Each structure stands twice: as C-alpha cells, then as structure tokens.
C-alpha positions in Angstrom: -0.1 3.3 -20.6 1.3 4.1 -16.9 -2.0 5.7 -16.2 -4.0 3.3 -17.7 -2.6 0.5 -15.7 -2.8 2.1 -12.3 -6.9 3.0 -13.4 -7.3 -0.5 -13.5 -5.3 -1.4 -10.8 -7.3 2.2 -8.8 -3.8 3.1 -8.0 -2.4 6.2 -8.9 0.9 6.5 -10.6 2.8 7.1 -7.8 1.6 4.4 -5.8 2.4 1.9 -9.4 6.2 3.3 -8.7 6.2 3.2 -5.2 5.7 -0.9 -4.7 7.9 -2.0 -6.9 10.1 0.0 -4.7 9.1 -2.0 -1.4 9.9 -5.3 -3.2 14.0 -4.1 -3.6 14.1 -3.2 0.1 12.6 -6.5 0.8 15.0 -8.5 -1.6 17.6 -6.7 -0.3 16.8 -8.1 3.6 16.6 -11.7 2.0 19.8 -11.4 -0.2 21.6 -9.9 3.0 20.3 -11.6 5.5 18.2 -15.1 3.9 14.6 -13.5 5.2 12.3 -11.0 5.3 11.0 -10.0 2.1 7.7 -10.7 2.9 7.5 -9.1 6.6 8.8 -6.0 4.5 7.3 -6.2 1.7 3.6 -6.3 3.7 5.0 -3.6 6.4 6.0 -1.2 3.7 3.0 -1.0 0.5 0.0 -0.4 3.4 2.0 2.6 3.9 0.8 3.9 0.7 -1.1 1.4 -1.0 -3.9 -1.0 -0.1 -3.0 -4.1 2.1 -4.8 -6.2 -0.4 -2.3 -5.2 -3.3 0.5 -6.1 -0.9 -0.3 -9.7 -0.7 -1.7 -10.3 -4.0 1.9 -9.1 -5.2 3.6 -11.3 -3.0 1.3 -14.3 -3.5 3.2 -14.1 -7.3 6.2 -13.3 -6.4 7.2 -15.6 -3.2 6.4 -18.8 -5.2 9.6 -17.8 -7.5 12.5 -18.5 -6.2 10.8 -21.2 -4.0 10.6 -23.8 -6.1 13.8 -23.3 -7.8 15.3 -23.7 -3.6 12.7 -26.6 -3.9 14.2 -28.5 -6.8 17.8 -27.4 -6.3 18.6 -29.8 -3.8 17.4 -33.0 -5.0 15.6 -34.4 -1.9 12.2 -33.9 -3.7 11.0 -37.4 -3.3 11.9 -38.1 1.0 11.1 -34.0 1.4 7.5 -35.1 0.4 7.6 -38.2 2.2 8.6 -37.4 5.3 6.8 -33.7 5.6 3.6 -34.8 4.1 1.2 -34.5 7.0 2.9 -30.6 7.4 1.5 -29.9 2.9 -1.4 -31.7 4.1 -2.0 -29.1 7.4 -1.4 -26.6 4.8 -4.1 -27.5 2.0 -6.9 -27.9 4.7 -5.7 -23.9 6.4 -4.9 -21.7 3.2 -9.2 -22.0 2.9 -9.8 -21.5 6.5 -7.2 -18.3 6.4 -8.3 -16.9 2.7 -12.0 -17.4 4.1 -11.5 -15.2 7.0 -9.5 -12.5 5.2 -12.9 -12.1 2.8 -14.9 -12.2 5.8 -12.8 -10.1 8.5 -12.4 -6.1 8.2 -9.6 -5.4 7.3 -9.1 -3.3 10.3 -8.4 -6.4 12.2 -6.4 -8.1 9.5 -3.9 -5.2 9.8 -4.4 -5.8 13.9 -2.7 -9.3 13.3 -0.7 -9.0 10.8 0.9 -6.0 13.0 1.4 -8.0 16.3 2.4 -11.3 14.1 5.4 -8.5 12.9 6.6 -7.6 16.1 6.1 -10.9 17.9 8.7 -12.5 14.5 11.0 -9.6 15.4 11.1 -10.4 19.2 11.6 -14.0 18.6 14.3 -13.6 15.8 16.0 -11.4 18.8 16.0 -14.1 21.3 16.1 -17.0 19.4 14.2 -19.4 20.9 14.9 -23.3 20.7 12.0 -25.9 19.8 12.7 -29.7 20.3 10.4 -31.7 18.1 10.4 -35.6 19.5 10.8 -38.2 16.5 7.2 -40.0 17.8 5.1 -36.7 17.7 7.4 -35.8 14.4 3.9 -36.0 11.9 1.0 -34.7 14.9 2.9 -31.4 15.3 3.4 -31.0 11.7 0.0 -31.4 11.0 -0.8 -28.6 13.4 2.4 -26.1 11.7 0.9 -26.7 8.4 -2.3 -25.7 9.3 -1.5 -23.0 11.5 0.8 -21.9 8.7 -2.1 -22.2 6.2 -4.5 -20.0 7.8 -1.9 -16.8 9.0 0.1 -17.2 6.6 -3.2 -16.9 3.8 -4.3 -13.9 5.9 -0.8 -12.3 5.4 1.7 -14.0 3.0 4.1 -14.3 5.6 4.3 -18.2 7.4 8.1 -18.5 7.1 8.6 -18.2 11.0 6.3 -21.4 11.8 7.9 -23.5 9.5 11.6 -22.3 10.6 11.2 -23.0 14.4 9.7 -26.3 13.4 13.1 -27.7 11.0 15.3 -26.5 13.5 13.4 -28.4 16.0 13.6 -31.5 13.6 17.7 -31.1 14.0 18.1 -31.7 10.4 20.8 -30.2 8.1 20.9 -27.2 6.1 20.5 -28.9 3.0 16.7 -30.6 3.7 15.8 -27.1 5.5 16.6 -25.1 2.4 14.4 -28.2 0.7 11.3 -28.6 2.6 11.5 -24.9 3.3 11.3 -24.6 -0.4 8.5 -27.8 -0.8 6.4 -26.0 2.0 6.9 -22.0 0.3 5.5 -23.6 -3.1 2.6 -25.6 -1.8 1.6 -22.4 0.5 2.1 -19.7 -2.7 0.2 -22.1 -5.2 -2.2 -21.5 -2.4 -2.1 -17.8 -2.4 -2.5 -17.7 -6.1 -5.7 -20.2 -5.9 -7.4 -18.7 -3.4 -6.8 -15.3 -3.6 -7.8 -15.1 -6.8 -11.2 -16.8 -6.1 -11.8 -14.6 -3.6 -10.5 -11.3 -6.2 -7.3 -10.6 -4.6 -5.3 -11.4 -7.2 -7.1 -10.1 -10.8 -5.1 -10.1 -13.6 -3.8 -6.9 -13.5 -2.1 -7.4 -10.1 -1.2 -10.5 -11.3 0.7 -8.7 -13.6 2.5 -6.0 -11.5 3.5 -8.9 -9.5 5.4 -10.8 -12.4 7.1 -7.1 -12.3 7.9 -6.7 -8.5 9.5 -10.1 -9.1 11.6 -9.1 -11.0 12.5 -5.9 -8.8 13.2 -8.2 -6.0 14.9 -10.8 -8.1 17.5 -7.3 -8.2 17.1 -6.8 -4.6 18.1 -9.8 -3.1 21.3 -9.3 -5.9 21.9 -6.2 -3.8 22.2 -7.1 -0.4 24.2 -10.2 -1.3 26.8 -7.6 -2.1 25.7 -5.3 0.3 27.1 -7.7 3.1 30.2 -8.0 1.5 31.1 -4.1 2.7 28.6 -3.7 5.5 28.5 -5.8 9.1 26.0 -8.4 8.9 24.6 -7.8 12.4 24.6 -4.3 12.4 22.1 -4.7 9.0 20.5 -7.6 10.7 19.6 -5.0 14.0 19.0 -2.0 11.6 16.6 -4.7 9.8 14.7 -5.7 12.5 13.7 -2.3 14.6 12.6 -1.0 11.7 10.2 -4.2 11.5 9.3 -3.4 14.7 8.2 0.0 13.6 7.0 -1.1 10.6 4.7 -3.6 12.6 3.5 -1.4 15.4 2.5 1.4 12.5 0.0 -1.3 10.9 -1.2 -2.0 14.7 -2.0 1.4 15.4 -3.3 1.8 12.2 -5.9 -1.1 12.6 -6.7 0.2 16.1 -8.0 3.4 14.2 
C-alpha cells in the first residue's frame, strides 16, 4: 500500500517516510521558537524530494493552526477592518506568484528560495526595527500584502514580511497573533487554490499534507517541551545556523 501511494506521488517509499520526519523537525522549531516551520520544511525536503512536493504539502499544513490562531483571539471583525489592504495585496500578489512558479525553471525558484532563507537568518539575527506611520499604514500594507503574496506563493514562506510590518505598527501581542492568523489563513487559502489550478497540489499530495499536519503538531508539542530543558537562546542560534546552511545549499543547487 505504501509503495502504491508513493508511486502516485512519483516518490520512493523512503522519500515518503522522510517527508513527515521533516515536518516533525519544522514543528519542533515552531513549538520551541514560535517560527520556522515553513523555512525548515522547504529547506529540508528538497534534499531528498522535489521542491514542488514541499510547497504542496506546506500549502496543506500551514493553514490548519493559523485558522485556530486567528479565531481564538476574538478580534475577527476589527482585524479584518484594519488590515483589509494587506489582504487585498495578498489576493492580488498570490496569482502572480503562482504564475511565476509555474513559468520559471525550478533552478530559478531554488535560487530565490535560497537567498530568501539566508536573508531571513540575517534579519532575524540583527532584528531591524521598522516604523510604520499611521498615515501610510494602508498604502504600505497594500505593498506588504502584494510582495508577500508573490513571494509567499512561490516559496510558501511569507511570515517575515508580515512580522516586520506588524512590529512596525507597535500593536500588542494579542492583535499581532490574531492578525498573523488572518494573513496566513488568506495566503494559505491562496496556496491551495492556485497550487491546485497549476497542478502543484494533487489529491495525493493533499492527502500527504493531512498526514504531515499530524506530524507537525507532534513536533510543535515536542518543541514546547524541549525549551523547558534547553537554553532557548542556544537552540535559536542552532536553528538559524542550520537554516543558513540549508539556504546556501538550495542556492548552490540552483546554480548547477
């Protein structure tokens, strides 16, 4: 049965077993540090399986927890009203990103992803602050949504754009979590729709994504427990160092 399912996915049974393991590692990082699941999975999975598989499975895994995050805070109406320009930007940028993903050679996508992962590590280490003037909030929000929609659909990674923008607004943690949940739900829905239209997300990959969601949740639980016994700062540096190496590897593979 495992062999038959692997054949439908054009994978070997070993690849099929390793992919959920990558989502355990990604979930572990997210559970311990609050970030890293898509970065880790799109960096690890292409080491032994096609990048398209990593993107498709991420499209299924990511919206699950983010929907709960958005609805839990009780700020649905106010969040939608304040950040609707970002949502509009995502909806405009997502089809552009899906078209570029379908039209570009996989090597170019790998170059973009590799650079993006390495830039994320550098930005996280230096933690630059961004100030968003209230008068320019809606215009800047549209630009952030547009850029995140394009890059996010090409890589399934758009969190850094959203986080820097929201920190620049100087809003409280509860609103940040609710707003991130909204942005990720909208972008996640776009991933599913456009990946399905362009043939990246097949029924078999969707089924694999459901399985990987369970493994990601297990990883998040493990990560939450690990930081109770391991220094969070050391673990953070370890994860970022590994991500930079993986991003460099993806970039170099894109050059060949």
